[in-house]
TIRO-2110 file (N, C-alpha, C; in Angstrom, 1 decimal):
// TIRO-2110
-13.6, 13.3, -5.1, N, 1, A
-13.8, 11.8, -5.2, CA, 1, A
-12.5, 11.3, -5.8, C, 1, A
-12.0, 10.2, -5.2, N, 2, A
-10.8, 9.5, -5.7, CA, 2, A
-11.1, 8.1, -5.8, C, 2, A
-10.7, 7.5, -7.0, N, 3, A
-10.8, 6.1, -7.2, CA, 3, A
-9.3, 5.5, -7.2, C, 3, A
-9.2, 4.3, -6.5, N, 4, A
-7.9, 3.7, -6.4, CA, 4, A
-8.0, 2.3, -6.9, C, 4, A
-6.9, 1.9, -7.7, N, 5, A
-6.8, 0.5, -8.3, CA, 5, A
-5.5, 0.0, -8.0, C, 5, A
-5.4, -1.1, -7.2, N, 6, A
-4.1, -1.7, -6.9, CA, 6, A
-3.8, -2.8, -7.9, C, 6, A
-2.5, -3.0, -8.1, N, 7, A
-2.0, -4.1, -9.0, CA, 7, A
-0.6, -4.5, -8.5, C, 7, A
-0.2, -5.7, -9.0, N, 8, A
1.2, -6.1, -8.7, CA, 8, A
1.2, -7.3, -7.8, C, 8, A
0.1, -7.7, -7.2, N, 9, A
0.2, -8.8, -6.3, CA, 9, A
0.4, -10.1, -7.0, C, 9, A
0.6, -11.2, -6.2, N, 10, A
0.9, -12.5, -6.8, CA, 10, A
1.5, -13.4, -5.8, C, 10, A
2.0, -14.5, -6.4, N, 11, A
2.6, -15.6, -5.6, CA, 11, A
4.1, -15.4, -5.7, C, 11, A
4.8, -15.4, -4.5, N, 12, A
6.2, -15.2, -4.5, CA, 12, A
6.8, -16.1, -3.4, C, 12, A
8.0, -16.6, -3.7, N, 13, A
8.7, -17.5, -2.7, CA, 13, A
9.2, -16.6, -1.5, C, 13, A
9.4, -17.2, -0.4, N, 14, A
10.0, -16.5, 0.8, CA, 14, A
11.4, -16.0, 0.3, C, 14, A
11.6, -14.7, 0.8, N, 15, A
12.9, -14.1, 0.4, CA, 15, A
12.8, -13.3, -0.9, C, 15, A
11.7, -13.4, -1.6, N, 16, A
11.5, -12.7, -2.9, CA, 16, A
11.0, -11.3, -2.7, C, 16, A
10.7, -10.7, -3.8, N, 17, A
10.3, -9.3, -3.9, CA, 17, A
9.1, -9.1, -4.8, C, 17, A
8.3, -8.1, -4.4, N, 18, A
7.2, -7.7, -5.3, CA, 18, A
7.0, -6.2, -5.2, C, 18, A
6.5, -5.6, -6.2, N, 19, A
6.2, -4.1, -6.1, CA, 19, A
4.7, -4.0, -6.4, C, 19, A
4.0, -3.4, -5.4, N, 20, A
2.6, -3.1, -5.6, CA, 20, A
2.4, -1.7, -6.1, C, 20, A
1.4, -1.5, -7.0, N, 21, A
1.2, -0.2, -7.5, CA, 21, A
-0.3, 0.2, -7.2, C, 21, A
-0.5, 1.4, -6.9, N, 22, A
-1.8, 2.0, -6.7, CA, 22, A
-2.0, 3.1, -7.6, C, 22, A
-3.0, 3.0, -8.6, N, 23, A
-3.3, 4.1, -9.5, CA, 23, A
-4.5, 4.8, -9.0, C, 23, A
-4.3, 6.1, -8.9, N, 24, A
-5.4, 7.0, -8.4, CA, 24, A
-5.9, 7.8, -9.5, C, 24, A
-7.2, 8.0, -9.5, N, 25, A
-7.9, 9.0, -10.4, CA, 25, A
-8.8, 9.9, -9.6, C, 25, A
-9.0, 11.0, -10.2, N, 26, A
-9.8, 12.1, -9.5, CA, 26, A
-8.9, 13.2, -9.2, C, 26, A
-9.4, 14.2, -8.6, N, 27, A
-8.7, 15.5, -8.4, CA, 27, A
-8.0, 15.6, -7.0, C, 27, A
-7.0, 16.3, -7.0, N, 28, A
-6.4, 16.6, -5.7, CA, 28, A
-5.5, 15.6, -5.1, C, 28, A
-4.9, 14.7, -6.0, N, 29, A
-4.1, 13.6, -5.5, CA, 29, A
-3.0, 14.1, -4.6, C, 29, A
-2.4, 15.2, -5.0, N, 30, A
-1.2, 15.7, -4.3, CA, 30, A
-1.5, 16.0, -2.8, C, 30, A
-2.7, 16.3, -2.5, N, 31, A
-3.1, 16.7, -1.2, CA, 31, A
-3.5, 15.5, -0.3, C, 31, A
-3.5, 14.3, -0.8, N, 32, A
-3.9, 13.2, 0.0, CA, 32, A
-2.7, 12.5, 0.7, C, 32, A
-2.8, 12.1, 1.9, N, 33, A
-1.9, 11.2, 2.5, CA, 33, A
-2.3, 9.8, 2.0, C, 33, A
-1.3, 9.0, 1.7, N, 34, A
-1.6, 7.7, 1.1, CA, 34, A
-1.0, 6.6, 2.0, C, 34, A
-1.8, 5.5, 2.0, N, 35, A
-1.5, 4.4, 2.9, CA, 35, A
-1.6, 3.0, 2.2, C, 35, A
-0.8, 2.1, 2.6, N, 36, A
-1.0, 0.7, 2.3, CA, 36, A
-1.4, -0.1, 3.6, C, 36, A
-2.5, -0.8, 3.5, N, 37, A
-3.0, -1.6, 4.6, CA, 37, A
-2.9, -3.1, 4.0, C, 37, A
-3.0, -4.0, 5.0, N, 38, A
-3.1, -5.4, 4.6, CA, 38, A
-4.0, -6.1, 5.6, C, 38, A
-4.7, -7.2, 5.1, N, 39, A
-5.5, -8.0, 5.9, CA, 39, A
-5.3, -9.5, 5.6, C, 39, A
-4.8, -10.2, 6.6, N, 40, A
-4.7, -11.6, 6.4, CA, 40, A
-5.9, -12.3, 6.9, C, 40, A
-6.1, -13.6, 6.4, N, 41, A
-7.3, -14.3, 6.8, CA, 41, A
-7.5, -14.4, 8.4, C, 41, A
-8.6, -14.0, 8.9, N, 42, A
-8.9, -14.2, 10.3, CA, 42, A
-8.3, -13.1, 11.1, C, 42, A
-7.6, -12.1, 10.5, N, 43, A
-7.0, -11.0, 11.2, CA, 43, A
-7.6, -9.7, 10.9, C, 43, A
-7.3, -8.7, 11.7, N, 44, A
-7.8, -7.3, 11.4, CA, 44, A
-6.9, -6.7, 10.4, C, 44, A
-7.5, -5.7, 9.7, N, 45, A
-6.7, -4.9, 8.7, CA, 45, A
-5.7, -4.1, 9.5, C, 45, A
-4.4, -4.1, 9.0, N, 46, A
-3.4, -3.3, 9.7, CA, 46, A
-2.7, -2.4, 8.7, C, 46, A
-2.3, -1.2, 9.2, N, 47, A
-1.5, -0.3, 8.4, CA, 47, A
-0.1, -0.8, 8.2, C, 47, A
0.4, -0.8, 7.0, N, 48, A
1.7, -1.3, 6.6, CA, 48, A
2.7, -0.2, 6.4, C, 48, A
2.2, 0.8, 5.6, N, 49, A
3.1, 1.9, 5.3, CA, 49, A
2.3, 3.1, 4.9, C, 49, A
2.9, 4.3, 5.1, N, 50, A
2.2, 5.5, 4.8, CA, 50, A
3.2, 6.5, 4.2, C, 50, A
2.6, 7.4, 3.4, N, 51, A
3.4, 8.5, 2.9, CA, 51, A
2.5, 9.7, 2.8, C, 51, A
2.9, 10.8, 3.5, N, 52, A
2.1, 12.0, 3.6, CA, 52, A
2.2, 12.8, 2.3, C, 52, A
1.3, 13.8, 2.2, N, 53, A
1.4, 14.6, 1.0, CA, 53, A
2.7, 15.3, 0.9, C, 53, A
3.4, 15.5, 2.0, N, 54, A
4.7, 16.1, 2.0, CA, 54, A
5.8, 15.2, 1.8, C, 54, A
5.5, 13.9, 1.7, N, 55, A
6.6, 12.9, 1.5, CA, 55, A
7.1, 12.2, 2.7, C, 55, A
6.6, 12.5, 3.9, N, 56, A
7.1, 11.7, 5.1, CA, 56, A
6.5, 10.3, 5.1, C, 56, A
7.3, 9.4, 5.5, N, 57, A
6.9, 8.0, 5.4, CA, 57, A
6.9, 7.4, 6.8, C, 57, A
6.2, 6.3, 7.0, N, 58, A
6.1, 5.6, 8.2, CA, 58, A
5.8, 4.1, 7.9, C, 58, A
6.2, 3.2, 8.7, N, 59, A
6.0, 1.8, 8.5, CA, 59, A
5.7, 1.1, 9.8, C, 59, A
4.9, 0.0, 9.7, N, 60, A
4.7, -0.8, 10.9, CA, 60, A
6.0, -1.6, 11.1, C, 60, A
6.3, -1.9, 12.4, N, 61, A
7.6, -2.4, 12.8, CA, 61, A
8.0, -3.7, 12.0, C, 61, A
7.0, -4.5, 11.7, N, 62, A
7.3, -5.8, 11.1, CA, 62, A
7.9, -5.7, 9.7, C, 62, A
7.7, -4.5, 9.1, N, 63, A
8.2, -4.4, 7.7, CA, 63, A
9.3, -3.4, 7.5, C, 63, A
9.7, -2.7, 8.6, N, 64, A
10.8, -1.7, 8.6, CA, 64, A
12.1, -2.4, 8.1, C, 64, A
12.7, -1.7, 7.1, N, 65, A
13.9, -2.2, 6.5, CA, 65, A
13.7, -3.2, 5.4, C, 65, A
12.4, -3.6, 5.2, N, 66, A
12.1, -4.5, 4.1, CA, 66, A
11.2, -3.9, 3.0, C, 66, A
10.3, -3.0, 3.4, N, 67, A
9.4, -2.4, 2.5, CA, 67, A
9.7, -0.9, 2.3, C, 67, A
9.4, -0.4, 1.2, N, 68, A
9.5, 1.1, 0.9, CA, 68, A
8.3, 1.6, 0.2, C, 68, A
7.9, 2.8, 0.6, N, 69, A
6.7, 3.4, -0.1, CA, 69, A
7.1, 4.7, -0.8, C, 69, A
6.7, 4.8, -2.0, N, 70, A
7.0, 6.0, -2.7, CA, 70, A
5.7, 6.5, -3.5, C, 70, A
5.7, 7.7, -3.9, N, 71, A
4.6, 8.3, -4.7, CA, 71, A
5.1, 9.1, -5.8, C, 71, A
4.4, 9.1, -6.9, N, 72, A
4.7, 9.9, -8.1, CA, 72, A
3.5, 10.8, -8.3, C, 72, A
3.5, 12.0, -7.8, N, 73, A
2.4, 12.9, -7.9, CA, 73, A
2.0, 13.2, -9.4, C, 73, A
3.0, 13.2, -10.3, N, 74, A
2.7, 13.5, -11.7, CA, 74, A
1.9, 12.4, -12.3, C, 74, A
2.1, 11.2, -11.9, N, 75, A
1.5, 10.0, -12.5, CA, 75, A
0.3, 9.6, -11.6, C, 75, A
0.0, 10.2, -10.5, N, 76, A
-1.1, 9.8, -9.6, CA, 76, A
-0.9, 8.3, -9.2, C, 76, A
0.4, 8.0, -8.8, N, 77, A
0.7, 6.6, -8.4, CA, 77, A
1.3, 6.6, -7.1, C, 77, A
1.1, 5.5, -6.4, N, 78, A
1.8, 5.1, -5.1, CA, 78, A
2.3, 3.7, -5.3, C, 78, A
3.5, 3.5, -4.7, N, 79, A
4.1, 2.2, -4.9, CA, 79, A
4.5, 1.6, -3.5, C, 79, A
4.4, 0.3, -3.4, N, 80, A
5.0, -0.4, -2.2, CA, 80, A
5.9, -1.4, -2.7, C, 80, A
7.2, -1.1, -2.5, N, 81, A
8.3, -2.1, -2.8, CA, 81, A
8.5, -3.0, -1.6, C, 81, A
8.3, -4.3, -1.9, N, 82, A
8.4, -5.3, -0.8, CA, 82, A
9.6, -6.2, -1.1, C, 82, A
10.5, -6.3, -0.2, N, 83, A
11.6, -7.2, -0.3, CA, 83, A
11.7, -8.2, 0.9, C, 83, A
12.6, -9.2, 0.7, N, 84, A
12.7, -10.2, 1.8, CA, 84, A
11.4, -10.6, 2.3, C, 84, A
10.5, -11.0, 1.5, N, 85, A
9.1, -11.3, 1.9, CA, 85, A
9.1, -12.6, 2.7, C, 85, A
8.2, -12.6, 3.6, N, 86, A
8.0, -13.7, 4.5, CA, 86, A
6.6, -14.3, 4.4, C, 86, A
6.4, -15.6, 4.8, N, 87, A
5.0, -16.1, 4.7, CA, 87, A
4.0, -15.3, 5.5, C, 87, A
4.5, -14.6, 6.6, N, 88, A
3.5, -13.8, 7.3, CA, 88, A
3.2, -12.5, 6.7, C, 88, A
3.8, -12.2, 5.5, N, 89, A
3.4, -11.0, 4.7, CA, 89, A
2.2, -11.4, 3.8, C, 89, A
1.8, -12.6, 3.8, N, 90, A
0.7, -13.0, 3.0, CA, 90, A
-0.6, -12.3, 3.5, C, 90, A
-1.3, -11.7, 2.5, N, 91, A
-2.5, -10.9, 2.9, CA, 91, A
-3.0, -10.3, 1.6, C, 91, A
-4.2, -9.7, 1.7, N, 92, A
-4.7, -8.8, 0.7, CA, 92, A
-4.2, -7.4, 1.1, C, 92, A
-3.6, -6.7, 0.1, N, 93, A
-3.1, -5.4, 0.4, CA, 93, A
-4.0, -4.4, -0.3, C, 93, A
-4.3, -3.3, 0.5, N, 94, A
-5.2, -2.3, 0.1, CA, 94, A
-4.5, -0.9, 0.1, C, 94, A
-4.9, -0.2, -0.9, N, 95, A
-4.4, 1.2, -1.0, CA, 95, A
-5.5, 2.1, -0.4, C, 95, A
-5.1, 3.1, 0.3, N, 96, A
-6.0, 4.0, 1.0, CA, 96, A
-5.5, 5.5, 0.8, C, 96, A
-6.5, 6.3, 0.5, N, 97, A
-6.2, 7.8, 0.4, CA, 97, A
-7.0, 8.5, 1.4, C, 97, A
-6.4, 9.4, 2.1, N, 98, A
-7.0, 10.1, 3.2, CA, 98, A
-6.6, 11.6, 3.2, C, 98, A
-7.7, 12.4, 3.4, N, 99, A
-7.4, 13.8, 3.6, CA, 99, A
-8.2, 14.2, 4.9, C, 99, A
-7.5, 14.2, 6.0, N, 100, A
-8.1, 14.3, 7.3, CA, 100, A
-8.9, 15.6, 7.4, C, 100, A
-8.5, 16.7, 6.9, N, 101, A
-9.2, 18.0, 7.1, CA, 101, A
-10.6, 17.9, 6.5, C, 101, A
-10.7, 17.1, 5.4, N, 102, A
-12.0, 17.0, 4.8, CA, 102, A
-12.8, 15.8, 5.2, C, 102, A
-12.2, 15.0, 6.0, N, 103, A
-12.8, 13.7, 6.3, CA, 103, A
-12.9, 12.7, 5.2, C, 103, A
-12.1, 12.9, 4.2, N, 104, A
-12.1, 12.0, 3.0, CA, 104, A
-11.3, 10.8, 3.3, C, 104, A
-11.9, 9.7, 2.8, N, 105, A
-11.2, 8.4, 3.1, CA, 105, A
-11.7, 7.4, 2.0, C, 105, A
-10.7, 7.0, 1.1, N, 106, A
-11.1, 6.1, 0.0, CA, 106, A
-10.2, 4.9, 0.0, C, 106, A
-10.8, 3.8, -0.5, N, 107, A
-10.1, 2.5, -0.5, CA, 107, A
-10.2, 1.9, -1.9, C, 107, A
-9.1, 1.2, -2.2, N, 108, A
-9.1, 0.3, -3.4, CA, 108, A
-9.7, -1.0, -3.1, C, 108, A
-9.7, -1.9, -4.2, N, 109, A
-10.4, -3.2, -4.0, CA, 109, A
-9.4, -4.2, -3.5, C, 109, A
-8.2, -4.0, -3.4, N, 110, A
-7.2, -4.9, -2.9, CA, 110, A
-6.5, -5.8, -3.9, C, 110, A
-5.3, -6.2, -3.6, N, 111, A
-4.6, -7.2, -4.4, CA, 111, A
-3.9, -8.2, -3.5, C, 111, A
-4.0, -9.5, -3.9, N, 112, A
-3.6, -10.6, -3.1, CA, 112, A
-2.1, -10.8, -3.2, C, 112, A
-1.4, -10.9, -2.1, N, 113, A
0.0, -11.2, -2.0, CA, 113, A
0.1, -12.5, -1.2, C, 113, A
0.7, -13.5, -1.9, N, 114, A
0.9, -14.8, -1.2, CA, 114, A
2.4, -15.2, -1.2, C, 114, A
2.9, -15.4, 0.0, N, 115, A
4.4, -15.7, 0.1, CA, 115, A
4.4, -17.2, 0.5, C, 115, A
4.9, -18.0, -0.4, N, 116, A
4.9, -19.5, -0.1, CA, 116, A
5.9, -20.2, -1.0, C, 116, A
6.5, -21.3, -0.5, N, 117, A
7.3, -22.1, -1.3, CA, 117, A
6.6, -23.2, -1.9, C, 117, A
END
Protein backbone atom coordinates (compact mmCIF):
# COMPACT_ATOMS: atom_id res chain seq x y z
CA UNK A 1 0.00 0.00 0.00
CA UNK A 2 1.29 3.46 -0.95
CA UNK A 3 -0.16 6.81 0.08
CA UNK A 4 0.60 9.88 -2.01
CA UNK A 5 0.29 13.54 -1.01
CA UNK A 6 0.87 16.32 -3.54
CA UNK A 7 1.85 19.88 -2.69
CA UNK A 8 3.24 22.98 -4.33
CA UNK A 9 0.34 24.06 -6.49
CA UNK A 10 -0.92 27.61 -6.66
CA UNK A 11 -1.50 30.65 -8.81
CA UNK A 12 1.31 31.73 -11.11
CA UNK A 13 1.58 34.20 -13.97
CA UNK A 14 2.23 33.03 -17.53
CA UNK A 15 5.94 32.42 -18.00
CA UNK A 16 6.41 31.61 -14.33
CA UNK A 17 7.57 28.46 -12.60
CA UNK A 18 6.30 26.06 -9.96
CA UNK A 19 7.66 22.91 -8.39
CA UNK A 20 5.17 20.24 -7.41
CA UNK A 21 6.09 17.66 -4.82
CA UNK A 22 4.65 14.23 -4.20
CA UNK A 23 5.37 12.63 -0.84
CA UNK A 24 4.96 8.87 -0.75
CA UNK A 25 4.56 6.66 2.27
CA UNK A 26 4.45 2.90 2.47
CA UNK A 27 6.86 0.24 1.42
CA UNK A 28 8.62 -0.44 -1.80
CA UNK A 29 8.74 3.09 -3.21
CA UNK A 30 11.90 2.35 -5.17
CA UNK A 31 10.09 -0.26 -7.20
CA UNK A 32 7.27 1.96 -8.37
CA UNK A 33 7.08 3.82 -11.63
CA UNK A 34 5.86 7.33 -10.84
CA UNK A 35 3.66 9.61 -12.92
CA UNK A 36 2.24 13.08 -12.90
CA UNK A 37 -1.18 13.47 -14.50
CA UNK A 38 -3.34 16.54 -14.89
CA UNK A 39 -7.01 17.19 -15.47
CA UNK A 40 -8.39 20.49 -16.67
CA UNK A 41 -12.09 21.36 -16.32
CA UNK A 42 -14.16 19.52 -18.89
CA UNK A 43 -11.19 17.51 -20.14
CA UNK A 44 -9.92 13.98 -19.64
CA UNK A 45 -7.05 13.29 -17.28
CA UNK A 46 -3.79 13.16 -19.22
CA UNK A 47 -0.33 11.89 -18.41
CA UNK A 48 2.15 14.76 -18.14
CA UNK A 49 5.40 13.11 -17.09
CA UNK A 50 6.71 9.79 -15.89
CA UNK A 51 9.83 8.41 -14.27
CA UNK A 52 10.43 4.70 -14.02
CA UNK A 53 11.97 2.88 -11.10
CA UNK A 54 15.16 2.89 -13.14
CA UNK A 55 15.08 6.64 -13.70
CA UNK A 56 13.91 6.78 -17.30
CA UNK A 57 11.68 9.77 -18.01
CA UNK A 58 8.98 10.60 -20.52
CA UNK A 59 6.81 13.64 -21.16
CA UNK A 60 3.75 14.54 -23.12
CA UNK A 61 4.66 16.63 -26.15
CA UNK A 62 3.07 19.84 -24.87
CA UNK A 63 5.44 20.05 -21.89
CA UNK A 64 8.69 18.78 -23.39
CA UNK A 65 11.49 21.24 -22.76
CA UNK A 66 9.48 23.02 -20.07
CA UNK A 67 8.85 20.38 -17.38
CA UNK A 68 11.24 18.06 -15.59
CA UNK A 69 10.47 15.09 -13.37
CA UNK A 70 12.82 13.76 -10.71
CA UNK A 71 12.63 11.36 -7.82
CA UNK A 72 14.48 11.02 -4.54
CA UNK A 73 14.19 7.42 -3.44
CA UNK A 74 15.84 8.10 -0.10
CA UNK A 75 13.17 10.68 0.76
CA UNK A 76 10.25 8.90 -0.95
CA UNK A 77 9.64 12.00 -3.04
CA UNK A 78 8.81 12.80 -6.65
CA UNK A 79 9.02 16.30 -8.09
CA UNK A 80 7.64 18.04 -11.13
CA UNK A 81 9.53 21.21 -12.00
CA UNK A 82 7.41 23.34 -14.29
CA UNK A 83 8.82 26.34 -16.14
CA UNK A 84 7.54 28.70 -18.83
CA UNK A 85 4.03 27.99 -17.64
CA UNK A 86 1.12 28.71 -19.96
CA UNK A 87 -2.58 29.25 -19.23
CA UNK A 88 -3.26 25.87 -20.85
CA UNK A 89 -1.22 24.22 -18.09
CA UNK A 90 -3.99 25.14 -15.67
CA UNK A 91 -5.33 21.92 -14.15
CA UNK A 92 -5.42 19.75 -11.08
CA UNK A 93 -2.17 17.79 -11.01
CA UNK A 94 -2.14 14.26 -9.62
CA UNK A 95 0.67 12.01 -8.53
CA UNK A 96 0.38 8.34 -9.47
CA UNK A 97 2.38 5.29 -8.39
CA UNK A 98 2.24 2.13 -10.42
CA UNK A 99 3.81 -1.30 -10.26
CA UNK A 100 2.55 -3.07 -13.35
CA UNK A 101 3.69 -6.58 -12.39
CA UNK A 102 1.55 -6.44 -9.26
CA UNK A 103 -1.30 -4.49 -10.75
CA UNK A 104 -0.74 -1.78 -8.12
CA UNK A 105 -2.02 1.69 -8.93
CA UNK A 106 -2.26 4.51 -6.38
CA UNK A 107 -3.35 8.16 -6.68
CA UNK A 108 -2.91 11.27 -4.63
CA UNK A 109 -5.67 13.78 -3.99
CA UNK A 110 -4.32 16.36 -6.44
CA UNK A 111 -3.05 19.92 -6.27
CA UNK A 112 -4.45 22.85 -8.23
CA UNK A 113 -2.21 24.78 -10.61
CA UNK A 114 -3.62 27.97 -12.09
CA UNK A 115 -1.69 29.96 -14.68
CA UNK A 116 -3.24 33.37 -15.13
CA UNK A 117 -2.34 37.04 -15.24
